[in-house]
C-alpha positions in Angstrom: -27.9 2.7 -12.7 -26.8 0.0 -10.3 -28.3 -3.4 -11.2 -26.3 -5.9 -9.3 -24.7 -6.3 -5.9 -21.7 -8.7 -5.7 -20.6 -10.2 -2.4 -17.1 -11.8 -2.3 -16.3 -11.8 1.4 -17.2 -15.1 2.9 -18.2 -16.6 -0.5 -19.5 -15.5 -3.8 -23.1 -14.2 -4.1 -24.6 -12.1 -6.9 -27.9 -10.3 -6.2 -30.0 -8.3 -8.6 -31.5 -4.9 -7.9 -34.7 -6.6 -6.9 -32.8 -8.5 -4.1 -33.1 -11.8 -6.0 -30.0 -14.1 -6.1 -28.6 -14.6 -9.6 -27.2 -18.0 -10.6 -23.6 -17.6 -11.8 -23.3 -20.4 -14.4 -19.5 -20.3 -14.5 -16.6 -22.5 -13.4 -14.2 -21.9 -10.6 -11.9 -19.8 -12.9 -14.9 -17.8 -14.0 -15.5 -16.9 -10.3 -11.8 -16.0 -9.9 -12.0 -13.8 -13.0 -15.1 -12.0 -11.7 -13.4 -11.5 -8.3 -10.2 -10.1 -10.0 -12.3 -7.7 -12.1 -14.0 -6.5 -8.9 -10.7 -5.8 -7.0 -10.8 -2.9 -7.3 -14.0 -2.4 -9.4 -13.6 0.0 -12.3 -9.9 -0.7 -12.8 -8.9 -1.8 -16.3 -7.2 -5.2 -16.0 -4.8 -6.3 -18.7 -6.0 -9.3 -20.7 -2.5 -10.8 -20.9 -2.1 -10.5 -17.1 -5.5 -12.2 -16.5 -4.6 -15.0 -18.9 -1.2 -15.6 -17.3 -2.7 -15.6 -13.8 -5.8 -17.7 -14.5 -4.3 -20.2 -17.0 -0.6 -20.2 -16.2 0.0 -23.7 -17.7 -1.7 -22.9 -21.1 -0.1 -21.5 -24.1 -1.1 -18.0 -25.3 -3.7 -19.2 -27.8 -5.6 -21.5 -25.4 -5.4 -18.9 -22.6 -7.0 -16.3 -24.9 -9.8 -18.7 -25.9 -10.4 -19.6 -22.2 -10.6 -15.9 -21.2 -13.0 -15.1 -24.1 -15.2 -18.1 -23.0 -15.4 -17.1 -19.4 -16.1 -13.5 -20.3 -18.9 -14.7 -22.6 -20.4 -16.7 -19.7 -20.2 -13.8 -17.3 -21.8 -11.4 -19.9 -24.8 -13.7 -20.1 -25.6 -12.8 -16.5 -24.1 -9.3 -16.1 -24.5 -7.9 -19.6 -22.9 -4.5 -20.1 -21.4 -4.6 -16.7 -18.5 -6.4 -18.2 -16.6 -3.9 -20.3 -13.5 -4.4 -22.5 -11.3 -3.4 -25.4 -8.5 -5.1 -27.2 -6.1 -4.7 -24.3 -8.1 -4.7 -21.1 -11.3 -5.8 -19.3 -13.2 -4.1 -16.5 -16.3 -4.3 -14.3 -18.5 -1.2 -14.6 -19.0 0.4 -11.1 -22.1 2.2 -12.3 -23.8 -1.2 -12.8 -22.3 -3.4 -10.1 -21.5 -2.7 -6.5 -19.0 -4.9 -4.6 -18.8 -5.5 -0.9 -15.0 -5.3 -1.0 -15.0 -1.7 -2.3 -17.5 -0.7 0.4 -15.5 -2.5 3.1 -12.2 -0.8 2.1 -13.9 2.6 1.9 -15.6 2.3 5.3 -12.3 1.1 7.0 -10.5 4.1 5.5 -13.1 6.5 7.0 -12.3 5.2 10.5 -15.3 6.4 12.4 -17.2 4.2 14.9 -20.2 4.1 12.5 -18.1 3.3 9.4 -16.0 0.7 11.2 -19.1 -1.1 12.6 -20.5 -1.3 9.1 -17.2 -2.5 7.7 -17.0 -5.3 10.3 -20.5 -6.3 9.5 -19.6 -6.6 5.8 -16.6 -8.9 6.6 -18.4 -12.3 6.8 -15.2 -14.3 6.1 -12.3 -14.7 3.8 -12.4 -13.7 0.1 -14.3 -16.4 -1.8 -14.2 -18.6 1.3 -16.9 -21.1 0.3 -15.8 -21.6 -3.4 -13.5 -24.6 -3.1 -10.7 -23.0 -5.0 -7.8 -24.6 -3.1 -6.6 -26.8 -6.1 -6.8 -24.0 -8.7 -3.4 -22.6 -9.3 -3.6 -18.8 -8.9 -1.1 -16.2 -7.8 -3.7 -13.5 -7.1 -6.2 -15.1 -4.7 -4.1 -15.9 -1.7 -2.2 -12.6 -1.4 -5.4 -10.7 -1.9 -7.2 -12.9 0.6 -4.4 -12.3 3.1 -4.4 -8.5 2.4 -8.2 -8.3 3.2 -7.7 -10.5 6.2 -5.1 -8.1 7.6 -7.4 -5.2 6.8 -10.2 -6.9 8.7 -8.0 -7.5 11.6 -7.0 -3.9 11.7 -10.7 -2.8 11.4 -12.0 -5.0 14.2 -9.1 -3.9 16.5 -9.7 -0.3 15.7 -13.5 -0.6 16.4 -12.7 -2.6 19.6 -10.2 0.2 20.6 -12.7 3.0 20.0 -15.4 1.2 22.0 -12.9 0.8 24.9 -11.8 4.4 24.8 -15.5 5.4 25.0 -16.1 3.0 27.9 -18.6 0.9 26.0 -17.5 -2.4 27.4 -20.4 -4.5 26.1 -20.0 -3.3 22.6 -16.2 -3.9 22.8 -16.7 -7.4 24.0 -19.2 -8.2 21.3 -16.8 -6.8 18.6 -14.0 -9.0 20.0 -16.1 -12.2 20.1 -17.3 -11.6 16.6 -13.8 -11.3 15.2 -12.4 -14.2 17.3 -15.0 -16.4 15.7 -13.5 -15.5 12.3 -9.8 -15.6 13.5 -9.6 -17.6 16.7 -5.7 -17.3 16.8 -5.5 -13.5 17.2 -3.6 -13.4 20.5 -3.6 -9.5 20.7 -7.4 -9.4 20.7 -7.6 -12.4 23.0 -5.3 -10.6 25.5 -7.4 -7.4 25.3 -10.6 -9.3 25.9 -9.1 -11.2 28.8 -8.0 -7.9 30.4 -11.5 -6.4 29.8 -13.2 -9.4 31.5 -10.6 -9.4 34.4 -11.3 -5.8 35.0 -15.0 -6.7 35.4 -14.2 -9.4 37.9 -15.3 -12.2 35.5 -12.7 -14.8 36.4 -14.7 -17.8 35.1 -15.1 -16.2 31.6 -11.3 -15.5 31.4 -10.5 -19.1 32.5 -12.8 -20.6 29.9 -11.5 -18.3 27.2 -7.8 -19.2 28.0 -8.6 -22.9 28.2 -10.4 -22.9 24.8 -7.5 -21.0 23.2 -4.9 -23.3 24.7 -6.7 -26.4 23.4 -7.2 -24.9 19.9 -3.6 -23.8 19.6 -2.3 -27.2 20.8 -4.6 -29.1 18.5 -4.3 -27.0 15.3 -0.8 -25.6 15.5 1.0 -27.6 18.2 2.0 -24.4 20.1 1.2 -22.9 23.5 -0.3 -19.4 24.1 2.2 -16.5 24.3 3.9 -15.7 27.6 1.8 -12.5 27.9 -1.5 -14.5 27.8 -0.1 -17.2 30.1 0.9 -14.4 32.6 -2.7 -13.0 32.4 -4.2 -16.4 33.1 -1.8 -16.9 36.0 -3.6 -14.1 37.9 -6.6 -16.5 38.1 -4.6 -18.7 40.4 -4.0 -16.0 43.0 -6.0 -16.5 46.2 -8.9 -14.3 47.0 -11.9 -12.9 45.2 -11.3 -10.8 42.0 -13.2 -7.6 42.5 -14.4 -5.3 39.7 -11.8 -2.5 39.1 -12.3 1.0 37.6 -12.4 0.9 33.8 -8.9 1.5 32.5 -8.8 1.8 28.7 -5.0 2.0 28.2 -4.5 -1.1 30.4 -7.1 -3.1 28.5 -5.5 -2.2 25.2 -2.1 -3.1 26.5 -0.9 0.5 26.4 -0.1 1.1 30.0 2.7 3.6 30.1 2.9 3.9 26.3 4.7 7.1 25.2 4.2 9.1 22.0 6.8 7.8 19.5 8.8 10.7 18.2 11.5 8.7 16.4 11.6 6.2 13.6 11.0 2.6 14.6 14.1 0.4 15.2 14.4 -2.6 12.9 16.7 -5.6 13.6 17.8 -8.1 10.9 18.8 -11.5 12.2 21.5 -13.7 10.6 19.5 -15.9 8.1 19.6 -19.6 9.0 21.2 -22.0 6.5 18.9 -25.1 6.3 20.9 -26.9 3.7 24.0 -29.1 4.0 26.1 -26.8 1.9 28.5 -24.8 3.9 28.8 -22.3 1.0 25.2 -21.2 1.5 26.2 -20.0 5.0 28.1 -17.2 3.2 25.0 -16.3 1.3 23.0 -16.3 4.5 25.3 -13.8 6.1 25.8 -11.7 2.9 22.0 -11.4 2.3 21.3 -10.3 5.8 24.2 -7.8 5.6 22.8 -6.4 2.3 19.4 -6.0 3.8 20.9 -4.1 6.8 22.9 -1.8 4.5 19.9 -1.0 2.2 17.4 -0.5 5.0 19.8 2.0 6.6 19.4 4.1 3.4 15.7 4.8 4.5 16.0 7.7 6.8 12.6 7.1 8.3 13.8 3.8 9.7 16.4 3.1 12.4 18.4 -0.1 11.9 20.2 -2.0 14.6 23.9 -2.7 13.8 24.9 -6.0 12.4 27.1 -7.3 15.3 24.5 -6.3 17.9 21.6 -7.7 15.9 23.3 -11.1 15.3 24.5 -11.4 18.9 20.9 -10.6 20.1 19.3 -13.3 17.9 21.6 -15.9 19.5 20.3 -15.1 23.0 17.9 -17.6 24.6 15.5 -14.9 25.8 15.2 -13.0 22.5 12.1 -11.1 23.5 13.8 -9.6 26.6 16.7 -8.4 24.4 14.4 -6.8 21.9 12.6 -4.9 24.7 16.0 -3.8 26.2 17.1 -2.4 22.8 13.7 -1.0 21.9 13.5 -3.2 18.7 10.0 -2.9 17.2 10.4 -5.1 14.2 12.6 -8.1 13.4 13.5 -9.5 10.0 14.4 -13.2 10.0 14.8 -15.7 7.2 16.2 -19.0 6.0 18.3 -20.2 3.0 18.1 -23.7 1.6 18.6 -25.7 -1.6 15.6 -26.7 -3.7 17.0 -29.0 -6.4 19.3 -26.9 -8.6 17.9 -23.7 -7.2 18.2 -21.6 -4.0 15.2 -20.7 -2.0 15.2 -17.8 0.5 12.2 -17.4 2.9 11.9 -14.2 4.9 9.5 -13.0 7.6 8.9 -9.6 9.2 7.8 -9.8 12.9 6.3 -7.2 15.2 8.3 -7.4 18.4 5.3 -6.3 20.5 2.8 -8.9 19.4 5.1 -11.5 17.8 2.8 -11.4 14.8 4.1 -12.0 11.3 3.4 -8.8 9.4 4.7 -10.0 6.0 6.4 -13.1 4.5 7.6 -14.1 1.1 9.8 -16.6 -0.7 12.4 -16.0 -3.4 13.9 -18.6 -5.8 16.9 -18.4 -8.0 19.5 -20.5 -9.8 22.8 -21.4 -8.2 24.6 -20.2 -11.4 23.2 -16.7 -11.1 23.9 -16.3 -7.4 25.2 -12.7 -7.4 22.2 -11.4 -9.4 19.8 -13.4 -7.3 21.3 -12.0 -4.1 20.9 -8.4 -5.3 17.4 -8.8 -6.6 16.2 -10.7 -3.5 17.7 -8.2 -1.0 16.2 -5.2 -2.9 12.8 -6.8 -3.0 12.9 -7.7 0.7 14.1 -4.2 1.7 11.3 -2.5 -0.3 8.7 -4.7 1.2 10.0 -4.3 4.8 9.9 -0.5 4.4 6.3 -0.5 3.1 5.1 -3.0 5.7 6.8 -1.2 8.7 5.3 2.1 7.6 1.8 0.4 7.3 2.2 -1.2 10.8 3.3 2.1 12.3 0.3 3.8 10.7 -2.1 1.2 12.0 -0.7 1.8 15.5 -1.7 5.5 15.5 -4.6 5.5 13.0 -7.2 6.3 15.6 -5.1 8.5 17.9 -6.2 12.1 18.2 -4.2 14.5 16.0 -3.2 16.6 19.0 -1.5 13.6 20.6 0.7 12.8 17.6 4.5 13.5 17.3 6.0 15.0 14.2 7.0 11.5 13.0 3.5 10.2 13.5 2.0 13.2 11.7 4.4 12.5 8.9 3.1 8.9 8.7 -0.5 10.1 8.6 0.4 12.5 5.8 2.2 9.8 3.8 -1.0 7.6 4.1 -3.2 10.4 2.8 -0.7 11.2 0.0 -0.7 7.6 -1.3 -4.5 7.4 -1.4 -4.4 9.5 -4.6 -7.5 11.6 -4.6 -7.9 15.4 -4.5 -9.2 15.5 -0.9 -6.4 13.3 0.4 -3.7 15.5 -1.3 -5.0 18.5 0.7 -5.2 16.5 3.9 -1.6 15.3 3.4 -0.4 18.9 2.9 -2.0 19.9 6.2 -0.5 17.0 8.1 3.0 17.6 6.7 2.7 21.3 7.7 1.8 20.3 11.3 4.8 17.8 11.4 7.2 20.6 10.4 5.7 23.0 12.9 6.1 20.3 15.7 9.7 19.5 14.7 11.4 22.0 12.4 14.4 19.8 12.3 12.6 16.8 10.7 14.1 16.6 7.2 11.7 14.0 5.8 8.8 16.1 6.7 10.3 19.1 4.9 10.8 17.0 1.8 7.2 15.8 1.9 6.0 19.4 2.4 8.0 20.4 -0.6 6.1 17.8 -2.6 2.9 19.3 -1.3 3.8 22.8 -2.4 5.1 21.4 -5.7 1.6 19.9 -6.3 0.0 23.2 -5.5 2.3 25.0 -7.9 2.0 22.3 -10.6 -1.8 22.3 -10.4 -1.8 26.1 -10.7 -0.1 25.8 -14.1 1.2 29.2 -15.2 -0.3 30.7 -12.0 2.2 28.9 -9.7 3.1 32.1 -7.8 4.8 31.6 -4.5 4.1 27.9 -4.3 7.3 27.0 -6.1 9.3 29.3 -3.9 7.9 27.6 -0.8 8.6 24.2 -2.3 12.2 25.1 -3.1 12.7 26.4 0.4 11.5 23.2 2.1 13.5 21.0 -0.4 16.7 22.8 0.4 15.9 22.7 4.1 15.5 19.0 3.9 18.9 18.6 2.2 20.5 20.9 4.8 19.0 18.9 7.7 19.8 15.5 6.3 22.1 15.4 3.2 21.6 11.6 3.0 17.8 11.8 2.7 17.1 10.9 -0.9 13.6 12.6 -1.0 15.1 16.1 -0.4 17.5 15.7 -3.4 14.7 14.2 -5.6 12.3 17.1 -4.8 15.1 19.7 -5.5 15.7 18.0 -8.8 12.0 18.0 -9.8 11.7 21.7 -8.9 14.8 22.7 -10.8 13.5 20.8 -13.8 10.3 22.8 -13.6 12.4 26.0 -13.5 14.3 24.6 -16.6 17.6 24.3 -14.8 18.0 20.9 -16.5 21.7 20.1 -15.8 21.5 20.8 -12.1 18.1 18.9 -11.9 19.7 15.8 -13.5 22.5 15.9 -10.9 20.0 16.0 -8.0 17.9 13.2 -9.4 21.0 11.0 -9.9 22.1 11.8 -6.4 18.7 10.6 -5.1 19.0 7.4 -7.0 22.4 6.8 -5.6 21.3 7.4 -2.0 18.2 5.2 -2.3 18.4 2.8 -5.2 15.9 0.4 -3.7 13.2 2.9 -2.7 10.1 2.4 -5.0 9.0 6.1 -4.7 12.4 7.4 -5.5 12.5 5.1 -8.6 9.0 6.0 -9.7 9.4 9.8 -9.4 12.8 9.7 -11.0 11.4 7.7 -13.9 9.1 10.5 -14.9 11.8 13.1 -14.5 14.1 11.0 -16.7 11.3 10.9 -19.3 10.9 14.7 -19.1 14.6 15.0 -19.5 14.5 13.1 -22.9 15.2 9.6 -21.6 11.8 8.0 -21.9 12.8 4.4 -22.1 15.2 4.7 -19.2 12.4 6.4 -17.2 9.8 3.7 -18.0 12.3 1.1 -16.8 12.7 2.9 -13.5 8.9 3.1 -12.9 8.5 -0.6 -13.9 11.1 -1.5 -11.4 9.3 0.5 -8.7 6.1 -1.4 -9.4 8.0 -4.7 -9.2 9.4 -3.8 -5.8 6.0 -2.6 -4.5 3.4 -4.8 -6.2 0.6 -3.1 -4.3 1.6 0.2 -5.8 -0.4 3.4 -5.0 -2.4 5.2 -7.8 0.4 7.7 -8.0 2.7 5.1 -9.6 0.0 4.4 -12.3 0.0 8.1 -13.0 3.8 8.3 -13.3 3.9 5.2 -15.5 1.1 6.6 -17.8 2.8 9.9 -18.4 6.2 8.1 -19.0 4.5 5.7 -21.4 3.0 8.6 -23.4 6.4 10.4 -23.7 7.8 7.1 -24.9 5.1 6.8 -27.5 3.3 3.8 -25.9 -0.2 5.2 -26.2 -2.2 2.1 -25.4 -0.1 1.6 -22.3 -0.5 5.2 -21.3 -4.3 5.0 -21.5 -4.3 1.8 -19.4 -2.3 3.4 -16.6 -3.7 6.9 -16.6 -7.3 5.5 -16.4 -6.3 4.3 -12.9 -5.5 7.8 -11.6 -7.4 10.2 -13.8 -8.7 12.4 -11.1 -5.8 12.7 -8.7 -4.6 16.1 -10.0 -6.3 18.3 -12.6 -3.5 17.7 -15.2 -4.1 14.0 -15.3 -7.3 14.2 -17.4 -5.4 16.2 -20.0 -2.7 13.6 -20.2 -5.3 10.9 -20.6 -7.1 12.8 -23.3 -3.9 13.2 -25.3 -3.0 9.5 -24.8 -6.5 8.3 -25.8 -6.4 10.5 -28.9 -3.0 9.1 -30.0 -4.4 5.6 -29.3 -7.3 6.2 -31.7 -9.9 6.3 -28.9 -11.5 9.5 -30.2 -14.8 9.4 -28.2 -13.0 8.8 -25.0 -10.4 11.4 -25.8 -13.0 14.0 -26.4 -14.8 13.2 -23.1 -11.5 13.6 -21.1 -10.7 16.8 -23.0 -14.1 18.3 -22.0 -13.6 17.2 -18.4 -10.1 18.7 -18.3 -11.2 22.0 -19.8 -14.1 22.3 -17.3 -11.7 21.6 -14.4 -9.3 24.3 -15.5 -12.2 26.8 -16.1 -13.4 26.2 -12.6 -10.0 26.9 -11.2 -9.2 30.1 -13.2 -12.6 31.3 -14.5 -13.3 31.7 -18.3 -12.0 35.2 -18.6 -8.6 34.4 -17.0 -8.3 31.2 -19.0 -8.9 33.1 -22.2 -6.4 35.8 -21.2 -3.5 33.3 -20.7 -4.2 31.6 -24.0 -6.5 28.6 -23.2 -6.0 25.2 -21.6 -2.9 24.2 -23.5 -1.1 27.4 -22.5 -2.1 26.6 -18.8 -0.9 23.0 -19.1 2.4 24.1 -20.5 3.5 25.3 -17.1 3.9 21.9 -15.2 5.1 20.1 -18.4 8.8 20.3 -17.7 10.2 18.9 -20.9 13.8 19.6 -21.7 13.4 19.0 -25.5 11.1 21.1 -27.5 10.2 18.1 -29.7 8.8 16.3 -26.6 6.7 19.4 -25.6 5.4 19.6 -29.2 4.5 15.9 -29.1 2.5 16.5 -25.9 0.7 19.5 -27.2 -0.2 17.7 -30.5 -1.9 15.0 -28.5 -3.9 17.6 -26.5 -5.0 19.3 -29.7 -6.0 16.0 -31.3 -8.2 15.3 -28.2 -9.9 18.7 -28.6 -8.2 21.0 -26.1 -7.6 24.4 -27.7 
């Protein structure tokens, strides 16, 4: 039963079930530890990772002692809510509720009611009042920025929904509330100015623009964007501003906006050399060129050619050139010396709003320049692909389904697929089906639909029926439509491995890796297929690389790592990862049961075995399950091992857990 409510947005406040504040007698690192355990609540956090993050300058012994001490102090207040074993620590969601989890869930629902509740929960930045600025921590600031971006998206979505409904007062209140939290958001400032201008409220618009100009000049030494300056210039026109008919698209800056039926165009500028070394100019050009080449491997992106992109970025009116070419995103960066090291800074900009969507910094030694260049370019490419997809999804998140193009339906399906729960898997399948119906020539949608059918077949175990035939058909169609699309070859390989055509499957998977060596999803899926093929260590390395390239990996990656770790005989690691995605598909509980049994966690293994058996019985019915030979016989279908010893190893774990 829930006993505590933990609020982390805007500060740190712990309240008991009786609505009484609880004193947290812990230091600043104790607060950071509690926050990390709560993000997301229920996840098992590695002790070694917590130690490295919270005490980076301490040796292992002192970091271990410090972690034990802080956990002891937290348990004095929270008791059994702090769970742990020899490898990991977690916060029990049955005992503690956390505002961040509720906030994220409400934002994902996306209704007016849910978004209004989510915006009310966001009282400020993560741990805003806790004076943690001088505590070295690599987790807090990226997590704070992630939640800040999510809040920005939520407030904009709620504002947009109010505007589409014609609820001007509610829309204005929503904008004012968020601008009090983030006074520099020029997109929302512009929409609020257009709303007030449409109501004839010239004085309010003038005051808003004056306040914004003063704040920007004082805090950032910059001027408002040309778009806001143009809006403000209307106030200088002679005559009285009359109230105009309510125009939702115009208020939201979407006048004349068309449905986007093609991948977004990305331009990569020539990176600027900020050092005095002429040799680093070569690195600047080579790094930008590598990024262009690797981004072009993603068939769901369009990339502007090098010569055009670099000529464009030298133009004085860069914004006009981007509009003329239709560039929606710009990657720009700098290269400089930092002692005996090189430092590369990179930023992804949205052409429409000029907002920085993502930024990062990479450091390397001058002696290892070739390796550094390769690692930096691959990390940048992976991040840009993920961030562009997220930005495109945010653009259409609240558009009606019937108004979406095939590409936009595909984006919605991808978002559902990555959420990693049973309901989202079905929703993704429906969206991919609609994308293929709307554009039968869209290869990426066919590959995604093949994965959907593959999931249907895999979760049917030995009852796969026509699902695998449909999956094969769509995978082959994806390859026919776009032979350079890695996902089609990957899906074809996974399906052929299920059908035990191992040699051809291996060829398809290698082809996918060759076409898209920097795509985290290709790497992660290929890792598990390599493990099924008998190359468990090589497979684990691929999944680890995928997680490195995409630090905010989806639950699916944890599932793939857990299964690969089990095949490699790393049972503790398998338990750690599979706990994070135990309910995504019915087979995951069985894998977790086997891993827990092999790790010596008998009670947990038995519980997962019972849950897996109950799930299979609900799908098939007791009579049919008995007819096919029990749960292990059913689970044998999707277990596409090439070597009989690996299959026996899997089945032994299932039996140890209690599946018959």
